[in-house]
DSSP file (Angstrom, degrees, kcal/mol; ACC not computed):
  #  RESIDUE AA STRUCTURE BP1 BP2  ACC     N-H-->O    O-->H-N    N-H-->O    O-->H-N    TCO  KAPPA ALPHA  PHI   PSI    X-CA   Y-CA   Z-CA
    1    1 A M     >        0   0    0      0, 0.0     4,-2.3     0, 0.0     5,-0.2   0.000 360.0 360.0 360.0 -40.8  134.2  -26.1   37.0
    2    2 A A  H  >  +     0   0    0      1,-0.2     4,-2.3     2,-0.2     5,-0.1   0.890 360.0  51.9 -63.1 -38.8  132.6  -24.6   40.1
    3    3 A A  H  > S+     0   0    0      1,-0.2     4,-1.8     2,-0.2    -1,-0.2   0.896 109.0  50.9 -64.4 -38.8  129.1  -25.3   38.8
    4    4 A E  H  > S+     0   0    0      2,-0.2     4,-2.1     1,-0.2    -2,-0.2   0.922 109.9  49.0 -64.3 -43.7  130.1  -28.9   38.2
    5    5 A W  H  X S+     0   0    0     -4,-2.3     4,-3.1     1,-0.2     5,-0.2   0.894 107.7  55.4 -64.0 -38.3  131.5  -29.3   41.7
    6    6 A G  H  X S+     0   0    0     -4,-2.3     4,-2.2     1,-0.2    -1,-0.2   0.898 107.9  48.8 -59.8 -40.3  128.3  -27.8   43.1
    7    7 A D  H  X S+     0   0    0     -4,-1.8     4,-2.2     2,-0.2    -1,-0.2   0.915 113.0  46.9 -64.9 -43.4  126.2  -30.5   41.3
    8    8 A V  H  X S+     0   0    0     -4,-2.1     4,-2.7     2,-0.2     5,-0.2   0.921 111.3  51.8 -64.0 -44.2  128.5  -33.3   42.6
    9    9 A N  H  X S+     0   0    0     -4,-3.1     4,-2.3     1,-0.2    -2,-0.2   0.903 110.7  47.9 -60.5 -42.9  128.3  -31.9   46.1
   10   10 A E  H  X S+     0   0    0     -4,-2.2     4,-2.0    -5,-0.2    -1,-0.2   0.903 111.6  50.1 -65.2 -41.1  124.5  -31.7   46.0
   11   11 A E  H  X S+     0   0    0     -4,-2.2     4,-0.8     2,-0.2    -2,-0.2   0.916 111.6  47.7 -64.7 -43.1  124.3  -35.3   44.7
   12   12 A L  H >< S+     0   0    0     -4,-2.7     3,-0.8     1,-0.2     4,-0.4   0.910 110.6  53.1 -62.6 -41.7  126.6  -36.6   47.4
   13   13 A G  H >< S+     0   0    0     -4,-2.3     3,-1.5     1,-0.2     6,-0.3   0.874 101.3  58.4 -62.3 -39.1  124.6  -34.8   50.0
   14   14 A R  H 3< S+     0   0    0     -4,-2.0    -1,-0.2     1,-0.3    -2,-0.2   0.772 100.4  59.0 -63.2 -24.5  121.3  -36.3   48.9
   15   15 A A  T << S+     0   0    0     -4,-0.8    -1,-0.3    -3,-0.8    -2,-0.2   0.602  92.2  85.7 -79.8 -11.3  122.8  -39.7   49.6
   16   16 A L  S X  S-     0   0    0     -3,-1.5     3,-1.5    -4,-0.4    36,-0.1  -0.627  86.3-121.5 -91.3 149.3  123.5  -38.9   53.2
   17   17 A P  T 3  S+     0   0    0      0, 0.0    35,-0.2     0, 0.0    -1,-0.1   0.839 115.5  52.1 -56.6 -33.8  120.8  -39.3   56.0
   18   18 A L  T 3  S-     0   0    0     33,-1.6    34,-0.1     2,-0.2    -4,-0.1   0.602 110.1-127.0 -80.0  -9.4  121.1  -35.6   56.8
   19   19 A G  S <  S+     0   0    0     -3,-1.5     2,-0.3    -6,-0.3    -6,-0.1   0.583  76.2  56.0  80.7  10.6  120.6  -34.7   53.2
   20   20 A R  S    S-     0   0    0     -7,-0.2    -2,-0.2    31,-0.1     2,-0.2  -0.982  81.6-101.3-161.2 164.2  123.6  -32.5   52.7
   21   21 A T        -     0   0    0     -2,-0.3    29,-0.1   -12,-0.1     2,-0.1  -0.470  54.0 -84.1 -85.6 167.0  127.4  -32.5   53.0
   22   22 A A        -     0   0    0     -2,-0.2    -1,-0.1    27,-0.1    -9,-0.0  -0.327  32.7-123.0 -73.2 149.9  129.1  -30.8   55.9
   23   23 A F    >>  -     0   0    0      1,-0.1     4,-1.4    -3,-0.1     3,-1.3  -0.674  29.8-115.3 -80.8 147.3  129.8  -27.1   56.2
   24   24 A P  H 3> S+     0   0    0      0, 0.0     4,-2.5     0, 0.0     5,-0.2   0.857 116.5  59.4 -52.9 -35.8  133.5  -26.4   56.7
   25   25 A S  H 3> S+     0   0    0      1,-0.2     4,-2.1     2,-0.2     5,-0.1   0.823 100.3  55.8 -64.6 -30.0  132.7  -25.0   60.2
   26   26 A E  H <> S+     0   0    0     -3,-1.3     4,-1.3     2,-0.2    -1,-0.2   0.888 109.8  44.6 -69.9 -38.6  131.1  -28.3   61.2
   27   27 A I  H  X S+     0   0    0     -4,-1.4     4,-2.1     2,-0.2    -2,-0.2   0.910 112.0  53.7 -68.1 -42.2  134.3  -30.2   60.4
   28   28 A A  H  X S+     0   0    0     -4,-2.5     4,-2.9     1,-0.2    -2,-0.2   0.878 103.8  55.8 -61.0 -38.7  136.3  -27.5   62.2
   29   29 A E  H  X S+     0   0    0     -4,-2.1     4,-2.3     1,-0.2    -1,-0.2   0.894 107.8  48.6 -61.9 -39.6  134.2  -27.8   65.3
   30   30 A A  H  X S+     0   0    0     -4,-1.3     4,-2.5     2,-0.2    -1,-0.2   0.913 112.3  48.3 -66.0 -42.2  135.0  -31.6   65.5
   31   31 A V  H  X S+     0   0    0     -4,-2.1     4,-1.6     2,-0.2    -2,-0.2   0.928 112.0  49.3 -63.0 -45.4  138.8  -30.9   65.0
   32   32 A L  H  < S+     0   0    0     -4,-2.9     4,-0.3     1,-0.2    -2,-0.2   0.905 111.0  50.2 -61.6 -41.7  138.7  -28.2   67.7
   33   33 A F  H >< S+     0   0    0     -4,-2.3     3,-1.5     1,-0.2     6,-0.5   0.948 110.9  47.9 -61.2 -48.7  136.9  -30.5   70.1
   34   34 A L  H 3< S+     0   0    0     -4,-2.5    -1,-0.2     1,-0.3    -2,-0.2   0.767 113.6  48.2 -66.6 -24.3  139.4  -33.3   69.6
   35   35 A S  T 3< S+     0   0    0     -4,-1.6    -1,-0.3    -5,-0.2    -2,-0.2   0.358 100.9  85.7 -95.8   6.4  142.3  -31.0   70.0
   36   36 A S  S X  S-     0   0    0     -3,-1.5     3,-1.5    -4,-0.3    -3,-0.0  -0.610  90.6-109.9-103.5 164.9  140.9  -29.4   73.2
   37   37 A P  G >  S+     0   0    0      0, 0.0     3,-1.8     0, 0.0     4,-0.1   0.724 110.1  76.2 -62.3 -21.0  141.1  -30.5   76.8
   38   38 A R  G 3  S+     0   0    0      1,-0.3     3,-0.3     2,-0.1    -4,-0.1   0.731  95.7  47.9 -64.4 -20.1  137.4  -31.4   76.7
   39   39 A S  G X  S+     0   0    0     -3,-1.5     3,-1.9    -6,-0.5    -1,-0.3   0.154  75.5 117.8-103.0  19.0  138.3  -34.5   74.8
   40   40 A S  T <  S+     0   0    0     -3,-1.8    -1,-0.2     1,-0.3    -2,-0.1   0.699  74.6  49.9 -63.3 -20.6  141.1  -35.6   77.2
   41   41 A F  T 3  S+     0   0    0     -3,-0.3     2,-0.6    -4,-0.1    -1,-0.3   0.367  86.8 101.0-100.3   5.2  139.3  -38.8   78.2
   42   42 A I    <   +     0   0    0     -3,-1.9     2,-0.3    -8,-0.1    -3,-0.0  -0.811  46.6 160.7 -92.3 120.7  138.6  -40.0   74.6
   43   43 A T        +     0   0    0     -2,-0.6     3,-0.1     1,-0.1    -2,-0.0  -0.996  56.3   5.5-139.3 145.1  141.1  -42.6   73.4
   44   44 A G  S    S+     0   0    0     -2,-0.3     2,-0.3     1,-0.2    -1,-0.1   0.786  94.9 123.4  59.3  32.0  141.1  -45.2   70.6
   45   45 A S        -     0   0    0     -3,-0.0     2,-0.5     2,-0.0    -1,-0.2  -0.871  55.6-135.9-123.6 156.3  137.8  -43.9   69.2
   46   46 A T        -     0   0    0     -2,-0.3     2,-0.7    -3,-0.1    -3,-0.0  -0.951  11.2-153.2-110.9 128.0  136.7  -42.7   65.8
   47   47 A L        -     0   0    0     -2,-0.5     2,-0.8     2,-0.0   -13,-0.0  -0.889  12.0-152.2-100.5 110.6  134.5  -39.6   65.6
   48   48 A H        +     0   0    0     -2,-0.7     2,-0.7     1,-0.1     3,-0.2  -0.745  18.5 177.0 -87.4 111.9  132.5  -39.9   62.4
   49   49 A V        +     0   0    0     -2,-0.8   -27,-0.1     1,-0.1    -1,-0.1  -0.710  43.3 115.2-110.3  76.1  131.6  -36.4   61.2
   50   50 A D  S >  S-     0   0    0     -2,-0.7     3,-1.4   -29,-0.1    -1,-0.1   0.150  87.2-102.9-138.3  18.5  129.9  -37.6   58.0
   51   51 A G  T 3  S-     0   0    0      1,-0.3   -33,-1.6    -3,-0.2   -32,-0.2   0.745  85.4 -53.0  65.6  21.9  126.2  -36.7   58.2
   52   52 A G  T >> S+     0   0    0    -35,-0.2     3,-1.2   -36,-0.1     4,-0.6   0.503 101.5 132.2  90.9   5.4  125.3  -40.2   59.0
   53   53 A G  G X4  +     0   0    0     -3,-1.4     3,-0.9     1,-0.3    -2,-0.1   0.822  68.5  57.1 -60.4 -32.9  127.1  -41.7   56.1
   54   54 A A  G 34 S+     0   0    0      1,-0.2    -1,-0.3     2,-0.1    -3,-0.0   0.733 102.3  57.0 -70.8 -20.8  128.8  -44.4   58.3
   55   55 A A  G <4        0   0    0     -3,-1.2    -1,-0.2     1,-0.2    -2,-0.2   0.610 360.0 360.0 -84.6 -12.6  125.4  -45.6   59.4
   56   56 A V    <<        0   0    0     -3,-0.9    -1,-0.2    -4,-0.6    -2,-0.1   0.471 360.0 360.0 -83.3 360.0  124.2  -46.3   55.9
């Protein structure tokens, strides 16, 4: 099963402008930023952490 998921993950990644899917740490950094005081002036916005997928 893990080998199959790896193949799917690689195929999905090739479809993104950055050429790969995100590392868990990259998603975590976005979550940490949005939950920190540094994002206190951000309201009503969507942060796309998708390797450019929303731009395609």
